N, C-alpha and C positions, 0 to 999 in steps of 0.2 A: 622343662623352660626353657627356652633360647636364650642362651646369656649374651651380654655385648661384650667385646674382646678390647674395650676400654679398661687402661690399667687404673688401678685406685687412686695415684695422682693425678692423673688426667681427670677424672670423674670426679675429685674433690678440688679442682682447680677448675674448673667448668663451673661447680656448685656453686662456689666461691664468686666466680665472675656474675652468675644470675643472680644471686643473693646480694651485689652489690647495686643492683638496680632495682628499685623497689615497686610491687606490681603496680601501683599506680601509674608511675612513670613511663614502664613496660605498654600498660594501656594506652597513655597518652601518645607513648610514639606510633602505635598502631593506628589510631584514629588518624593522626596528623597525617603518617603515612597514604593513608588510605584516602581523606580527602584531596588532599593536594597531588599525589602522585598518579603519572600514567604511564603506560609500559608498550612500548612500539614492536610488535612482533614481527617476523623475518617477513613476511609478507605486506608489512606497512599498515597492518590494523594496530589501532589504539584501544587499548583496554586498561580499566582502571587496575591499580595496584590494588592486591589481596592477598594477605598473610595467608589465607585458608590453601591459596594455590601452591605456594611456597612448601606449607607445611606436607601438603600431601603429595608433592614433589619428592620430599626429604623423606615421608614414609614410604610411597614406592620404593624408592632407593634401597632403603633398609630391608624391604622385605626381600625384594630380591636378592640382595647379598647375602642375607641371613637365610635364606629359604621359609621365608614364612608366607602363609598361604593368605587370601584375602579376608578369608573369614575369620582368621585367628589370631585371637586376641596379641596385643603386642606387650611383653614384660614392662613393667614400670620403669626399666632403666632407660630401656631402648625409650619409650615413651617420651620418658624427660629428655634425654639426648635431642631428640626431634622439636620437641618446644625449645629447648635451650638455641640450638642453631637456628630455628627460624627465626627465635628474638633478636639473634644476634645480625640475621641478614635485613632484619626491619630496620633495626637502628642505623646499619651502615648505609641502605636505601635511603634514608631521611637525610642521613648528612650529605649524599651524593645530589641528594633532589635539592637542598637550599643552597648548594653551589652549581644552581642550574644545568648538571648532569643530566643530558639525555639518559634516560633508563631503556634499557631493551634486553630482550629475551636472552639473548646471548649474553649482556653484562652482569644479568642477574644469576644466570649458570652458571658464570665465572664464580661469582661470589660464594653461590653454594658451595663450588667445588674449593677452595678455599678456606670455608670455615670448617669445611668436614675436615678437611686435613690438619686445620689449628686444634681442632677438637680429637685430635688422635684417631679419627673415624678411616682411616688410610683404605681400608678394604672396601669401603662404602664409596668414596671419592675414587679409587680406582675403578670398580665398575661404573661408576657415572658416567667418567671421562671415557670409559670405552663405549659406552651406550650413545653419548652426544657424537663421537668420532662415527660411529657405525651410521647414525643418519643422516649426517654431514654428508657422507659419502651418498648415500642415496639421495638425498638433494641435489648433489652435484654432477648426478647424472641425466639432468635435464635440460636439453640444447637450449632453453632460454637464459642458462648463466652464462651463454656465450658472448664476446664481443666482438665486433668486428670494424676495423677503420674503412673510413670511406677514402672514393681519391682527394689527393690533395689535401688533406687533412689528418692532424695526427690525434684527433679528439676519436672515440670508441664510442659507439652504439650498441643496443640491445640487438643481438641476431635474431632477424625476424624470419622465419621460414614462408611465412605469406607475399614476402616479396620475391622470394625466387620462385614460387610458384606462379606469381604474376607474369615472370618476365618467359618462365616456359611457356604459359598458355599465351601469348604476345607471339611468340615463336611459331605455334602451331598454327593461329589464327592467319598470321601473313604467310605461312607457307602454303595453306590449304584455303587462300581466300576466304575463310569466313567471314559474314556481315552479320550473321543472327548470333541467337546465344548457343553458345560451346555445347556440342553432342555431348552427352553422356560419355561414351566410349575414350574420346581426347581426356574429359576430366578424369576418368580413371587414370589415363594414361599419367598424367600430369601428377596426381597425386603418388604415384608410385616413383616417378622420377624424382621429384621434391625430396620423397623419404629417404631416399638414397644420396643425393646431394644433401640433407642433413646428416646422414648418416657419416659420411665423407668427412665434414666439418668436424664433428664432434670428434671421430678419428686424430683429424689433424690438430686438432687443442690437446686433447690429450697426450700428443707426440711432443706439445709443448711450442707448437708454431704460433705466431701472434698473426691471427687471422686479418687478411685485408681482402679489399673488394676483390681483387684478380683472383684470390685462391678461389674464391665461391664461383668466379665467371670459370674458370678453369674448369671445376667440377662439373659442371653443366653442360661446357661441351663433352668431356669423357661421358658423362652419364648418357648423353643423346647417342653419342657415337657408339657405346657399347651395347646400346638395346638397338641399336639400328637403324635409327633415326639419322641417315647422313643427310637428306635434305636439310632437314632442319638445323641440323650441326652446323650444315654449309652456311645457312642463310643467319646464325647466330654469329658466326666466325666474321663473316662480312658485315654483319650490324656491328658489332664492336669496334673493327676496323674504322666503320665510315662515320661514327656516332658522335668524334669528338668534334668532325667538321660540320654536324650540321647546327642549327641555331632555333629556338624557336621563333623567331621572326620570320623564317620562310614558309610558315602557314599563315594563310588568308584569313584574317579577322571576318566574324561575319558583320562588323562593321563596315569594314573594307567593300565586301560582298554586296551589301547593301548600298554603298554609293555609285560602286561599278554598275548593278544593275539601275539604278537610277539613271545615272549619266548616260546609259546607252537607249532607257526610257523601255526598260522589259519589264517594269513591276511584276511579281505574279500574282494571280488571282485565280480563287477556288470555288469552285461550285458545291453548292450543299444544297438537303431538301427539308424544307421546313417543314411544320407539323402535318401540314395538308397533301404535303407530297409535292408540291410546286418546287420548282428549281430556281434558286439564290446564288447570286455571287458576292464574295468577301476578298477584298483586295488586303495585301501583306501590310498595305497602308493603315486598314482600319481595324486588323489585329492588333498592330505594333501600337496605334493608340489606344487600346484596352490594356496593354502591356506596359506602354509609357506609365499610365495612369494608377495602375496596381505597383508599380514599381516607384512609384513618388518617395524621394528620399533615400532610395535605397540603390540608386542607379551606379555607385561604385562596387556594389556587392554584388549585385545582380543586373548585368548587362541586358536591358529588353532585348537587344537581337539576339543575342543567345538564348533568349526563352522563345523567341519567335521560331527558329529555327527547331527547337526540340519539339514547338508545338506543330509544325510542318510536317516532321518526320511521322506522325501517326494519322495525317491526314489519307486518305483514302478514295476512288472514285464513289460516289452516291452518299458521302457522309453525310448525317443528318445533323441538323442545325445544334441540337442540345449535345452531341459529340463533338463539335468543334469547341463547346463551352467547355465540355471535359477534357480536349485535348490539352487547351491553354491552363487548367488546373493542375491536370495531370503533370505538364512542364513544370511546373512551377513546386508542387509536390515533391517531384522525384529529387529535388535538388536542397531539401528541406536538413538534410544532414550536411550538407557544404557549408550551410549558415542558415540559424535560425529567423532569420529575418526572412526566408523564403516561406515560412509558417504564415507571417503577415503578406505575404505578395499572395500568395493562395487564396486565404481567406478574404482579400479584395477582390478577387476574381470570381469567386464564387459568390458575394455580395453584389456584383452587377448580375448575375444571373438572377437572384434574387429581388433585384429591384425590376427586371425585366418582367418577371413572371408576375409581381402583385402589382406594378405602379405602370408598367408598360414603356417605361425609359430607363436607359442606361447610367448609370452611375457618373460616367464622364457630362450628362447632359445638366446646363449651369440651371435649370429651372428644376432640379430635382426638391431641394429642398421645399419649394411652393408646391409641387406637385405632391410629397409627401402629406403636407398640412393639409391641402385638399383631400386625399384619399383616405385621412385618418377616420374622418365623418362617415363616408362610404362604407369602410369596411365594418365598425360597429353595425350601421343599419343590415349590411349583407350578412355577416355572423349572428345576426338576431333574425333574419329571416330563413336561413338555412338552419335554424336549431342548434347553435352551436355556441352561441354567447348568451347571456342571460340578458333579459330584456331591460334589468335594472340600470345597465350602463349607459342607456339611453338618458336617463336622470342626470348625469355628471355635465360639467362644464367642459363640453369637449372642445371649443375653442381654444380655452387656455390650456387644455390638457396638450392638445395639438402643438403648440407654441412651446410649451415645457419641453417637447423630446428635443433633444441632441444629435444630429445625425454623426458627429465626430466620435460620439463613442462606441460606433460602429467599428474603430480602428483599433480599438482594444481587443479586440477578437485574435486569436492565432487560428488557423486553420481547422485544427481538431473541433476546436467552441464550435466556430460557425458551421461546420458540417455535423456536426451532432444537433444542435440548434433545427437545421434544416431538415434532419432525417425524423427528426422525431418528436420536437417539441412545438413548430409551427404548427397553428390550427390551418388544415387545408380544404379544398372545396372540390371533390372527385379527381385527386392525386394534384391541383394547383393552390400552391403555398397562398395564403392570404394577409398574411403578416410580414411584417420586415423584424429586422432585430429590435428595433427603438420599440416598435408597436407591439412588440411581443412582451416586452418590460413594462410597459404602459397597460396591456392588460391585466398582466398578474399583481401590479400594481390596484388597478381599481376593483379588481376580486376581492383584495384583501381589504379595501376601503369601504365596503359596501355599507357597511353599519356605522360608521362613521359618522358623525353629526356634521363634522367640517369635510365633505369626501374630498373635496379638491386637494383643500391643504393636504390632507394624509398623502393621497393618491401622488401627490408630485414628491412628496417626502418619501414614500416607499420606491418609488420611482428612481428617484436620484440614487439611493443605495445600491438599489438594484443594477441600474445601469450602468452602474462605476465601478462594479463587482467589489462592493465595501462588503456587501453580505449576500448570500445567497438562499432563496427558499429551497428547501427539499425537493426533489423531482416530481412527488404527486402533486405537490402545491404549485409547483411550474406548468404540469401538464392541465391542470383543471381550473383553476383560478379564474375568477370571469363567466365560465362557461356554465351550461344548462345544469352540470353534475358537478357539484362544486366538493367532489371528495381529495380532501386536501392533506389528510394524514397521511403519516409515512407506515406504521409499525399498530399491529394488532396483538397483543398477547391474550390467549386462554389460559384455562385450564379447563381439562375434561375429567367428568366426574363417572363415578364407578356404577354406571348403568345406559342398557343399551340405548337407551330414547337419545341421553344427553349426548353419550358418542357419536353418531350420527348426526346428534343436532349440530355441534361442534364443526364436523365434516363438512355440513352443509352451510354453516356459516363462514368456514374457511373459503368456498367457494364464491358467496355472496361480496367478504371483505376483499377478495383477489382480482374478480371482476373488477374493481375499481381504484387498481394499481396499490394497493396494501401487501405490506412484506409481514409475513404471518409467524407466531411464535406460538406453539402448543404444547401445553405441558401434559405429561401423560402418567403422573406418578399416583394419580389415584386409582388408575384401575388396575384390576386386582391380576396376578401374575399366573404365568403358565402352572397348572395344577391346582390351583385353588377353588373352592368348592362353590358352585352354584347353586343356592338352595332354593330357587324356584324347580330348577329341575333335576336335583342331584344328580347334576354330570359336574365336569370338570371345565375348567375356562382354558383357554388357548393362548391367553395371554394377551400381551399388547402387538406383538408382532404382526400380525392378521390387518388389526386396526390401522396400523402404522402404514404399512402397504397402502389401504385405500384413500388413505391420508395423501399417499405421496401421489397416487394415480388421479387425484383430484387436481390436486396443485398442477400437474404436467395439464391437464385438461381443458382449465379454466385460462383463459386469455385475459392479461392483464389490461383491461382498458384497450383493446385491440392493440397494444403496444408490446408486449414481452406475455414470455408464461407466468405462471403465478412462482411465489417463491415462501418457501416454508421451511421452519426450524421447527423441530421436536427434542424438547426435555426430558429425560428421564434421573431421578434421584440415585443416587449412589446405591443405596439398599434394596431399591428394588430387587426381587427376585430374578426378572427378565434384564438384568443388566448386563449381564454376558453376552446374550444373543442382541442386546440391543447394540454392542458395540460394533459387531460384524455386521450390521446393515449396508454399510457403504461398501463391500467386498465384492470383487468383479467374480468371486467363486464362491461355491454353495448351491442351495436349494434358491432359486429365482423368486420363489413365492413369499422369502423371508428375506429381500433385499428391497432397497428403498433407494434407488441411484439418483433420484431427482430430489430427495429430500436432506438437507443437511441436518445434523445432530447433533447435540451438546449434553455434555455430564452435569449436572448439578450437585454440586460434591459439599456435603458438610466440614466445617473443620474439624470436628472428631477424624474422618476418615483420614486425612492429611497427617493426623498425631499417630493415627494407627500404622500411617507407611513410615514416619519416622522411627517409630517402635519395632518395627519390624511383627507387629501384632495381627492378631487376627480380625475377620471382617465378617459381619453375620449379615445375610441376606433374606429378606421377607418379603410376603405378599400384602400390600397395603389394607387389603380389607382385614387382617388380622392387627395391624398396628396402626387404627385409623388415623390416629391425632399427631403420627410421626412428620407426616408431611408437612405440618403448619408450624412445627417447633422449631426452634434456632437456639445457638447459644448455648448458655448453661441447661436451660431446661432441656434441650433437644439431648444432650452428652447423657442426663439423668433418666429421661425415659427411654434413651435406646438401651442403656445398659440394663434398663429393668427388664424389655422384652428379651435380652440377649439370656437371662435368667429364667424368664419365663419358658423361654424355649429351650434351654436345659432341661428344667423338670418338668417337660413333656406339657406346658398349659399352651403353646404355639404349634399348630399343626405342621405348617409349611413354613422352612426354612433351610439355610444351606450356611454353613461355617466355609469360609476361602481365608487365603492369605491376602492381606491388604496389598501388601506389595506385589505378590503376582498379579491382583487383579489392576495394580496401579501401574504395573508393566505391561500389561495386556492392551490398556487404556493409550500408554503410549506409543505401544508399536500399532496399534490400529490408527493413531493419528499421523504417524510417518508414513504408514501404508497408504492409507484412503483420504486422509486431511479431516478423519473426522473420530469420533466425535470432539467438539470442540472443550476448552476445559475451563468451567464458570464455576464460581464456589458461592453457595449458598448465606453462610453467613456474614460476611460483608457485606452483602445486597440487603439483607433485612437488618439488621444491627443498627446501620449507620442511615437505612432510608428515613425519611422525615416523615412518612404517611405509618409507622408503627403502631399506631392509635387506632386503626380503622382496617388493618387487613395484612395478608401476607405476601410478599414475593415469593409466588411459585417457581418461576422461571426467567430468563432474560427473551429477548427478540429475538428476530431473524439473523443482527449483525453486531448482539452482546450487547448492545450499549444502551438499551433502556431496561430497567428494573422497577417497576410498578406493581402495585396488588392488583392481585385479579381474583374471581370467584364464580359459582354460578351464575349470579345476579350480573357481575361486570367483567367485560372483556377491556382489558387495559388499551389506551391509546394514547400514542405519543405523535406529536407535531413537531417537526425537526426545520433547521436551519443552522447554516453557518457565516461565521464571520470570516474573510480574507484577510488573513494575517498579513501577506505581501502590502496590502494598503493600508496600511497602520505601522509599519514600520519602516524606519530610517537605517543609514549606517551608526546613527545615534543611539538607535535603540526604538522602542515601544513610543508612539503618539498617544499619550494617556488621553488626552481632551476628543481626540477624533475617535479612539476607541471607545471612549464612554458615548459620545453620540449615536455612533452606529448600533451599540448595544442595546440603547433606549429604545431606538425606533425598529431594532429588529424584535426584540422583547415583545413590542406593542403587535407586530405583524403575526407573531406568534400567536398571541393572546386572542386575537382577532378570528385566527383560523379557526379556534374552539366553535364560537358564535355561528360561524358561517358554514360549517361544514357538513356536507351531506352523511350521514349516517346510515350503511346498509342495514345494519341491525340495532334492536333497543339496548341491547347491553353495551355496545361502544358510545352511544351518546349517554347514557346512565353514568359512566366512569368519567367520560370527556367533561361532561358539566359539570359534574360533582367537585372532581378533583384539578381540571382544569390543567393538566400536565402538560410542561412542554420541553424540548432538548436544543437549547442555543450550544452549538460546538464552533470550531472553527476548521480552517483548513489552510493549505500552504506553511507548516510550520518548518518543514527542510528548506522552502523558500527564504523564509526570514531569517534560517541559519545562513543561507549564502549569503544575504544582504549584508549580515551583520560580520560576515568571515569567519563563520564559529565553524568546526568541526560538530558532526552529531555525536561521536564518539569524545566529548569534551565535558569537562566539570561544567565550563561555560554555556554547553548546550543545555545541561540537567537545570541550571539555575534559571535560562530562559525560558524552558519548559514550567518550571516553578512559578515565575514573576508572571508571565504571560498570561496563566490559567489562570492565577490570583486576582489577577486585573479583570478577567473577563467574568470569575464568580461575582466579584465584587461588585459590577456594574450592571449585571443580570439580575441578581436578587435586590438589589436598591431598586430597578426599574421595573421589578413584579410589584412590590413595596409601595413606589409611590403610583402604580395603576391600580393597587387595593385601595388605595386613599381615594383614587378617581372614581373608580367602578366597583368597589366593597372588595372583600377577603374572598376565598373559595371555599364554597358551600363548608366543606370538612375540615376548615383550618383549626377548628378550635380542638386540641388537645394536640396537637402536631407538634413534632419537634420546634419548628419556628415558634409557636407560640410557649413552648417551653425555652425559649432563648436557647436553642442549640442549634448554631450554624455546620456545614460539613467540617471546619476543621476541629470542631468539637468532639464530634463522634468519633475520631480514631481512638481516642481513651476507652469508650465503651466497648469498642472493638477487642482492645486489648485485655480489658476486664472480663468479658465474656469468652473469650477465648484461651485466657488462663494464662498465656505467654506474650512474650515481647512481639508487637508488631512494628516491624522496622521499617517505620515511615518516617519521614523527616515532618517538624512539626512548627518551622521557622514562620514568621510572617513579615509582609515588608509594606502594607498597607495599614491604616488606621481603620478599624472595622467598627471603633464605636457608631459610629454616623449611621452605618448599615443597622447596625440592631437596635437603635432608638429607633430609627425609623421602623422596622417592623414591629417592635413593643406599641407604638403609638398605631401604626396604620393597618397592621398584619400582611399576610403575602397573596397576591393575586392567583397563584401558582405554585402547586404542591409539590413539584418539582421544575427545577431552571435550566439544567445544563445535562447535555450528553454529547460525547463524540461520536458522531458517526463517520464512516468509511469515507464519503462524500466522491466516490471515484466520478460520477457522472459530471457532476458541479464540479468538481475542481478540472477536469475534460475542459467544461465551457469558459471558466475563467482562464486557463491555461497554468496553473498552479498544479503543485505535488499534491495529492490526497491526503485529509486528515495530519493526523500524526506521524505519518509514513516518511521513512527513508528515500531518498530516492534510488529507484530499481536500479538503473543502471546510467552511466554519463551518454549513451547511446545506444537504444533500442529501438524495437518495433511493438507498436499496442495494437492488439485487434480487439473491435468490438463490434456492436451493432451496425457499425457506419462502415466497416472494411478495416483495413491496415494503416497506421500512421506511423511516422520516424518521429521518433520524439529525442532531442538533444536537449542537453543541458546549458541551458543560457549563459549562466553564471559562471561556467567552466569556460564557454567559447569565450564569453568576453573578458576573461584574465587573459586566458593565453593568444588573444589578440592585443593586449598589452604588452604581452612577453613576446611579440611577433613571432608566434610558434604555433599559430592557427595555418595549418595548412593540410595538404593532400595526404602526407606522412603521415600527420597527426589523426587524421581521420580512419587512415586503415590501421593505425597502432589502436585506436579505440575500438575498430570495429573485433581485430584478431585478439586482444583481450578482454572481449566480451563487455565492453563499456566502461572498463575499470582502467584507471590511469597508477594502479601501484606499480606497474613492470614496466611504465615508459620511462626508461632510465634520465632521459634530457629534462625532466620536469622535476621544479624544486620540489625538498621535502612539503614545506609548509602548503603547496597546494596539492599533494598528496592528501596529507592530513584532511584538508577540507573536503575534500570531494571523495569521500569514502561513499561504497555503493551498499545498499541495504547487505548482502550477507559479507561484506568486510565489517561489519560494524558489531563488535561482541553484542550480545542480544542483553547483557547485564547494564548496558548504557539504554537502551528501549525501553527496558523494565523501570530502570531507577525512572526515566524520565517521566512514565507513563505511571509510576507512585508519585510521583512529587504532583503530578495534576490530580490523581485519584483523590486527593486530602482536601481538593478545592470543590469537586464535584458530586452533586446530591445523586447523580444516578449514575452511568460506567460512563466506558469508552473503548471502542472497537479498537484492540491492538494486537496487530499481525507480530509473529516472532519468526524471525529468519534464523534457519540453519543450513550451514555451508558444508557441511558434512555429515553424514549419517550417524549418529552416535546416543545411543542408549542414556549414557551417563550423563552426555550432553542434554540432551531432553528433561532428564529427570531433575537436573540441577536448575534447568530454566524457569520450570512450571514450580518447583519447590522454593525457588528464590521470589517467582510471580507470587504466590501464596504469601510468604513471610512481610513482603515488601506492603502486602495491604491490597492487592488490586481485587476487583470485584470480578474482572471475566477476561476471558482471552478469545481472541478471536481466531483466522487461522494460523497454522503453522506454514509456512514459505520454506519448501527445501530445495538446493540446485536440481534435483532430478526431475521434481513437479514443474519447474519452471523452465524446461529443456523446452518444451512445447512453443511459449511465449518467444523463446530468444530464434528459435527457427523459422518466427515470423520477419525476423529482419535479415532479408535476402543482402549479404553482402557480396556474394560468388562472383565478382570479378574476377578471382585470382582461381587458379588450379587447386592449392591446396584447402581442404575444406579443414575448418576447426571444427571440434569435435559436436557442434552443435548447427552447422550449415546444412542447407539443403544444395541439391545437385541441380541449380537454374543459375541462370544467369540474370542478373536484376533488370536488363534489358526488356526478359518478356515479362516482366510485372508491368514496365511503365508503359503502359498501352491503352488506349480506347477500347472501352468494352462496346463491340457493335450490340446494337439490339438484336434478340434473336426473335424468332416466331414464335417459341413456344416459352412460357413464363419461366423465368428463374427461380430456385429456392431461395426463398425467404432468410436469412439468417437468423437465427432464435436466440434466446439467451440460454446459457447453459448453466443459470442456476447457481454460478461460483460468483468469480469476484466481479464480473459485469454486471449481475445485479444491481439494479437502481433504488430498489425497494426503500431504501433508506439513505439514497442518495442526494 
């Protein structure tokens, strides 16, 4: 046994110190510190204070010094000392926090050093100090630590190599008279030279030189000459000498050019070809009229003349009419990174195209509103004639509805939203759009009001919440509402039975459901595993993998309503004998016949498995034909039955089984999750124990996006109808507008309930499930935007509280709305015996989970609203819907409304997003607004954001408070995201699509994240995002104006991207959905 070198007197003194503080007081200290304290990491990330992290660090220091292996138990005296030191640090931390001292990682590590020494642990303290110093030296080797003084300024700024690259690239472009994009060979040269200059700067700094701009300029000259680029060096020397004599005023502005041309009466005109091939002319005044209209209210930010010049640069001889429009839009789109206002301008320019395509007049026409009014009735008649619109739409009061439309609401769109609607949502006739944005919203509203007695009243009510972005229905509803095939549901979940007929029936059903734009979840746990006996043939089963391959290929083959490929997620419970093969389905290596590259996969994990992982116990895999009731059991009943089957296997009463180490299987799950993004981690027991419908069935799996938890069976394919409240429209700087939110939720629940009766059902099992249980899933989007409006960081206790209160409010009013609908329309058919009837709301079921799990569920139970009104309403009227809430990913409808998806933190403060409509620059408008107030939004700030991957943490001139607020997804400790998710989950009767982010590969962090997710009572997890997996996304933001290539940058100039796409004689390949985050089945 390893003994501590602590003296008896020291040990006795420490013991007395520990005893002087009662155990209860210590626990109070820890709880207080963890609830009120946060710690700032070196990279600016804010994390919650957790004693366990300090304890782990101290334990690691002891193990390192005492040479104790990780698996070797610590002696009681060392364990006691670790706990004692940890408790002392917690106490000191709490004292500092009460004095408003900012806690940092460095500060806490200093406390660890001092406390170790005070307790006589000098050898541990010494090694800990050496360890810290070594890692500090490693960090200081980073050139980004350097500071540089600008000209005529004592202030220093962070050294930014991208600016060096920019200067060197400009030199080569001047010398070589390059007008187009910079050639690859010059870019490589620029990169090499920049790296040499950076190395020289680091060397100077290490020699104690205080860096000024002239040091860097001298290094540039020296490297150019050393590499033999004498002409470039000469150009740079002359440029430096002459630079002080030049002023920006010497360049002629676009406005001056325009005035000069007008004075000479030499206005430019341009020829283009219309759709018939006829030549027409457009003048720059006519173009400027369009741009002026689009730039209204933004003239100071976006001078119309500049956009005109950018547009004309993309003209060519023989340009087509629609390419003129494209050039206008692209000119604005290219400047979105400069200011978010350009997104609105680009949207307005596209809107002009839409009006000309549908109404035949321009957006500037004074008769636009009158023409739009007249066109609405023509649209209805034409849509019915071409068999796209439901003939019942003619029964509405079209005149009143036409008057109710507000064209000014078109201005709520940003460019991404308008382009998304234009490309995929507007009904078209042979390629010509026949809907405007407001007609689109009205069509959706009419479709949802088809069975209302007061059609006009509710159509206008539905139109108002949609067109004002208060609430949006999910994509299938937006696609199909009011059409001849009103398939409005988002999600279908089936369970596959263990017979050949039902296996292929399910695959056939998948094809039918996918055809009408539904997202699919298949549970395969019932199907017998590899090696199981087939009694009919006396052969052995090949297991589930060959069938999953067929299901995968079916999903790819079937086109979702002509808009995207099918999307499927296959689920398997963790005790299935094929689970190890299932984990590898998405691997890029191995037998392709046993790979399903286009199917999402998910683990359906019972609580017992998680307990076995914690205990480092064994786990037994079975084939379901020998344990037929196991899949339908959960909680304590599952544990009892599973252990019985284990004993039967050991005694030879079960033929096919396999014993594995639970921890090893868990590690394989996590490694596959990190490597392939699959299978996702979902938890069976919370989904079932907290289900309102436990009286009529079992939740066998979740859906494509892991937010739906509904019963299914051979007779019923679960169906869910989704929609999301836009939090942005319900929050001000003072907080949530409860009255407005209550109104929106009430209308939204009515719309969702209407979907069930209007819906087109491709197979009878879906109709049976949907009409019997009437499940809906109301969610939200724009959580990150709401935090920005409130001035809160995602990584804060205040954000956790907002997540709690906002979800409680949505839960309160959605359950109340469903109960009031039950009063009007009667309760759902399977209501009797449900948790609702038994008086159990979602908040009440946490204790049930804890009881069944047999250990503490770390879930907050606090409430802020008086729920008596809701309980009394349910008791009196019942519920219209078996389930009311589910937080969907909302990726596409969030694009339409211009907010961040669902509960997601912002990905980056500046990045490019790719989807089926192309590439779009996304900037954080809240950050830009704050920087404008601080007079810090300029080209240099944009360059810094690009260089630092959209992060503000390393831009030194920014205030710390701003850095704390504008953390990006990978800068937020996952614990904050999980805690926010846990606070929401207590109010939700289904689940939530919750992505987790891992900045650096670490098996330990992965393990801790998902164990915390389980302990915190989450039902499901969605994607694991890692920095490696997101590099593809980042590379789509082409910011290569400089020679230096940041690690994720393409060798391409941005000017090469901003151009008119000329029509080709051969058709272009249409982009297709990759079945990943862009899939819209549940959006």
